[in-house]
C-alpha positions in Angstrom: -4.7 12.8 -39.2 -3.6 16.3 -38.5 0.1 16.8 -37.6 0.5 18.3 -34.1 3.5 20.6 -33.5 4.9 20.3 -30.0 6.9 23.2 -28.5 9.1 22.0 -25.6 10.5 24.2 -22.9 13.8 23.8 -21.1 12.3 21.6 -18.4 10.6 19.2 -20.9 7.1 20.7 -20.6 5.0 21.1 -23.7 1.6 22.5 -24.6 -0.9 20.3 -26.3 -4.1 22.3 -27.0 -4.7 24.2 -23.8 -3.0 21.7 -21.5 0.5 21.7 -20.2 2.3 18.3 -20.1 5.6 17.3 -18.6 8.0 14.8 -20.0 9.5 12.7 -17.3 13.1 11.7 -18.0 14.1 8.1 -17.3 16.5 9.1 -14.6 13.8 11.0 -12.8 11.1 8.4 -13.0 10.7 6.6 -9.6 9.8 2.9 -9.5 8.0 0.8 -6.9 7.3 -2.9 -6.6 4.3 -4.5 -5.1 4.7 -8.0 -3.8 1.1 -8.9 -3.0 -1.9 -11.0 -3.8 -4.2 -10.3 -6.8 -7.7 -9.0 -6.1 -9.8 -9.7 -9.3 -12.4 -7.1 -8.3 -9.7 -4.4 -8.4 -10.1 -2.7 -5.1 -7.3 -4.2 -3.0 -4.1 -6.2 -3.4 -1.7 -5.5 -6.2 -4.4 -3.8 -8.3 -4.9 -1.2 -5.6 -1.1 -0.9 -5.2 -0.5 -0.2 -8.9 -3.3 2.4 -8.9 -1.8 4.1 -5.8 1.7 4.1 -7.4 0.3 5.6 -10.6 -1.6 8.3 -8.7 1.7 9.4 -7.2 3.6 9.5 -10.5 5.5 6.3 -9.7 6.1 3.5 -12.1 4.6 0.3 -10.6 5.7 -3.3 -10.9 4.2 -6.5 -9.4 5.1 -9.8 -8.0 2.0 -12.0 -7.5 2.1 -14.1 -4.3 -1.5 -15.4 -4.4 -4.5 -15.3 -6.7 -7.6 -14.3 -4.8 -11.1 -14.8 -6.1 -12.9 -12.1 -4.2 -15.4 -9.2 -4.6 -16.8 -6.6 -2.3 -19.0 -9.1 -0.6 -16.8 -12.2 0.0 -13.6 -14.1 -0.6 -14.5 -17.2 -2.5 -11.1 -18.9 -2.5 -7.4 -18.2 -3.0 -4.5 -20.1 -4.5 -0.9 -19.4 -3.6 1.8 -19.1 -6.2 4.7 -21.6 -6.0 7.5 -20.1 -4.0 10.1 -20.7 -6.8 7.9 -18.7 -9.2 7.6 -15.9 -6.6 11.4 -15.9 -6.3 11.8 -15.8 -10.1 9.4 -12.8 -10.4 11.4 -10.9 -7.9 14.7 -11.7 -9.7 13.1 -10.6 -13.0 12.3 -7.2 -11.6 15.5 -6.5 -9.6 17.9 -7.6 -12.3 16.4 -5.2 -14.9 14.4 -2.3 -13.2 15.5 -2.0 -9.6 12.7 -0.4 -7.6 13.1 2.7 -5.3 10.6 1.2 -2.9 8.9 -2.2 -2.2 5.5 -2.6 -0.8 4.7 -6.1 0.6 1.1 -7.2 1.1 -0.5 -10.7 1.2 1.9 -13.4 2.3 -0.5 -16.2 3.2 1.8 -19.0 4.4 5.2 -19.7 5.7 6.6 -20.9 2.4 5.6 -17.6 0.7 7.2 -15.6 3.5 10.5 -17.5 3.4 10.7 -17.0 -0.4 10.0 -13.3 -0.2 12.3 -12.7 2.8 15.2 -14.6 1.2 15.0 -12.6 -2.0 14.8 -9.2 0.0 17.9 -10.2 1.9 19.6 -11.1 -1.4 18.7 -7.8 -3.3 18.7 -5.5 -0.3 16.1 -2.9 -1.5 15.5 0.4 0.2 12.2 1.7 1.5 10.4 -1.6 2.3 6.8 -1.1 3.4 5.0 -4.1 4.8 1.3 -4.3 5.2 0.8 -7.5 7.3 -2.4 -8.6 5.6 -4.2 -11.1 7.8 -7.9 -10.6 6.9 -10.0 -9.3 4.1 -12.4 -6.4 4.7 -15.2 -8.8 5.2 -13.3 -10.7 7.9 -12.1 -13.7 5.8 -8.6 -14.9 6.7 -5.9 -14.3 4.2 -3.0 -15.6 6.3 -2.6 -18.9 8.0 -2.6 -18.4 11.7 0.4 -20.6 12.1 2.4 -18.3 9.8 2.3 -15.3 12.1 5.4 -16.4 14.0 7.2 -16.6 10.7 6.0 -13.2 9.7 7.5 -11.8 13.0 10.7 -13.7 12.8 11.6 -13.5 9.1 9.7 -10.6 7.5 9.1 -7.9 10.1 12.8 -7.2 10.6 13.1 -6.3 6.9 10.6 -3.5 7.1 11.5 0.2 7.0 7.8 0.8 7.8 5.1 -1.7 8.9 1.4 -0.7 8.8 -0.8 -3.1 10.8 -4.4 -2.3 11.5 -5.9 -2.9 15.0 -6.7 -6.6 14.6 -3.3 -7.3 13.0 -1.5 -5.3 15.7 -3.4 -7.3 18.3 -2.3 -10.6 16.8 1.3 -9.4 16.5 1.7 -7.8 20.0 -0.6 -10.3 21.6 -2.7 -7.7 23.4 -6.2 -6.1 23.2 -6.3 -2.6 21.7 -9.1 -0.3 22.7 -7.4 3.1 23.2 -4.7 5.3 21.7 -2.5 4.4 24.6 -3.0 0.7 23.7 -2.0 1.6 20.1 1.2 3.2 21.4 2.0 0.1 23.5 1.4 -2.2 20.6 3.6 -0.1 18.3 6.4 -0.3 20.9 6.1 -4.1 21.0 6.1 -4.4 17.2 9.0 -2.1 16.9 11.0 -4.4 19.2 10.5 -7.2 16.6 13.2 -5.4 14.4 11.5 -3.0 12.0 12.5 0.6 11.8 9.0 2.4 11.9 5.5 1.2 12.9 2.2 2.8 11.9 -0.7 1.3 13.9 -3.8 2.3 12.0 -6.8 3.5 14.0 -9.7 2.6 11.8 -11.0 -0.1 14.0 -11.5 1.9 17.2 -14.0 4.4 18.3 -13.7 8.1 17.5 -11.6 9.7 14.9 -9.5 7.5 12.6 -6.1 8.4 14.0 -3.0 6.6 13.0 0.0 6.4 15.2 3.6 6.3 13.9 6.5 5.2 16.2 10.1 5.6 15.1 11.7 4.0 18.2 12.0 7.3 20.1 8.9 9.3 19.4 5.2 8.9 18.6 3.4 10.9 16.0 -0.4 11.1 15.5 -2.2 11.5 12.1 -5.8 12.2 12.9 -8.7 12.2 10.5 -12.4 12.6 10.9 -14.1 9.2 10.5 -16.0 8.9 7.2 -19.4 7.3 7.6 -19.1 4.8 4.7 -18.9 1.0 4.1 -16.7 1.6 1.0 -13.3 0.9 2.4 -12.3 -2.2 0.5 -8.4 -2.1 0.0 -7.8 0.9 2.3 -4.8 -0.8 4.0 -3.3 -1.8 0.6 -3.8 1.6 -0.8 -2.4 3.5 2.3 0.8 1.3 2.5 1.3 1.7 -1.2 1.0 5.4 -1.0 3.6 5.4 1.8 5.9 3.3 -0.5 5.4 5.7 -3.4 6.2 8.8 -1.3 9.3 7.1 0.0 10.3 6.2 -3.5 9.9 9.9 -4.4 12.4 10.8 -1.6 10.1 12.0 1.2 11.2 11.1 4.8 9.0 8.6 6.6 7.0 11.2 8.6 6.1 13.1 5.5 5.4 10.0 3.5 2.9 8.8 6.1 1.3 12.3 6.3 0.9 12.5 2.5 -0.4 8.9 2.3 -2.9 9.7 5.0 -4.3 12.7 3.1 -4.4 10.6 -0.1 -6.3 7.7 1.4 -8.8 10.0 3.2 -9.6 11.7 -0.1 -10.0 8.3 -1.8 -12.4 7.2 0.9 -14.5 10.4 0.9 -15.0 10.1 -2.8 -15.4 6.3 -3.0 -17.4 5.5 -6.2 -19.8 3.1 -4.3 -19.3 0.1 -6.5 -20.4 -3.4 -5.6 -23.0 -4.7 -3.1 -20.6 -4.9 -0.1 -17.5 -3.0 1.0 -16.7 -1.1 -2.2 -13.3 0.2 -3.3 -12.0 3.7 -2.8 -11.4 6.3 -5.5 -7.6 6.0 -6.3 -7.6 8.7 -9.0 -10.1 11.2 -7.6 -7.6 14.2 -8.0 -6.9 13.2 -11.6 -10.6 12.7 -12.3 -11.4 16.1 -10.7 -8.6 17.9 -12.6 -8.9 16.4 -16.0 -12.4 15.0 -16.5 -15.0 16.7 -14.3 -14.6 20.0 -16.1 -15.0 18.4 -19.6 -18.1 16.4 -18.4 -19.6 19.5 -16.6 -19.9 17.4 -13.5 
């Protein structure tokens, strides 16, 4: 094997062939933790979270709350992880590699919620983003209806940002949402539950896919032209993880949401059309475009 001589610059960059690489020093590498369910088909859950973290240059870690047997067509079944094992996973991460942000996804039952909430209160992480996963893309329930009150009482107050879609916001705020004004009203109601920022996602109403952020004082809109596609599996997981990754990197909430919105739109537009149902998005489109398309003459 031929030896390769690497010439480093002062900022740690080096050339390998015709490509410029950067060495990320340990103190500059941001970390994020996903506390979520596992999607064996790879488009949602902690698999989507890890991909979104990586796409943003953030080191990802996971705590598995449920193992979900699902694909793009259906959820077959899921099994919750024992609460004590969830707690031990969280301890294992925080005692060794404390994250700069935490994304929380599927918490299917009260026992899981109490385990996660208790450990978050113990470790007190910054930049907690909660995606209150209640349904899979195909409509299958992923949270016990009786646990919604526990979510509101125990988990929501720990959120720096919470990202419900329209059906989730309707359940939490106990109202019907048909318009942007309804979204703002729901965001106000959810904010009153104790979180610090609310992003109500507009993917389920007519017109443009506009998300609305509420910080307790002001509303901010993030519009996007609706993409005519069925391949949106894991969009909520990916969007919330992108927010967490940007918060870990030091962006303020408004900018983190703005960047995450742009990222998920790109991922949806360039979805690889996998599976027979609602397929996954393209988490690494920019990387593929920059590093592989040229080589393959695509």
